[in-house]
Residue, then its C-alpha position, 0 to 999 in steps of 0.5 A: x685502476x687504483x694507485x698502488x704503493x709497494x713498501x718492502x724491507x730486507x731481513x738478513x735471514x733465509x726467506x723460508x725461515x721468515x715465512x715459517x715464522x710469520x705465515x700464521x694469521x694468529x702471529x700477525x698481531x706480533x708485528x702488524x698494528x696496522x692490521x690488528x690491535x689485539x689477537x685475532x679470533x678465528x671466525x669460520x674461514x676468516x679471522x676477527x680482530x680489533x683494528x686501528x679504526x674499529x673491528x675487522x674481519x680478515x681472510x688470509x691466503x693459506x700456507x703455500x710454497x711461494x711465500x704468498x701471504x695475501x689478505x683481504x680486510x673487511x671493515x664493514x665501512x666499504x669495500x674489501x681491501x685487498x692487501x698482497x704480501x710476498x716473502x721472497x728470497x734474496x740470495x741468503x736473505x729475504x724481501x718482504x713486500x706489501x702493496x697498498x692500494x688507494x681506496x676510492x675517495x682516500x685522500x693523499x694524506x690518508x694514503x701516505x699515513x697508511x703507507x707509513x703504517x705499513x712501513x712501521x709494521x715491516x720494521x717491527x717484523x724485522x725487529x721481531x725476526x732479527x732481535x733488534 
């Protein structure tokens, strides 16, 4: 079993508005620098992009009524990386959560670095959606 860390933020907007604003894969580069440094290009049932450490191929969960935005990242340098993501209601606001799994052979320092990157991405998402 892999060590896991869930990183989340609260956004003062209706959860459905948040989900509608970000569910499309082509919108991820607007806030997810840890996933992609440039626009995503469709590649069959997946998307190709330039990630922080080189080219990546990403498969996303389709639009759904549950706020699930899971994705699987292929770097070509090891096993696929599964990233569960949820957008859930919290009264009149929203919680957005990503789970990071520590991959085999990943140092504690790299795991912490990746978690910090995910937290920055979520803060960028909040700023994008709240204008601040």
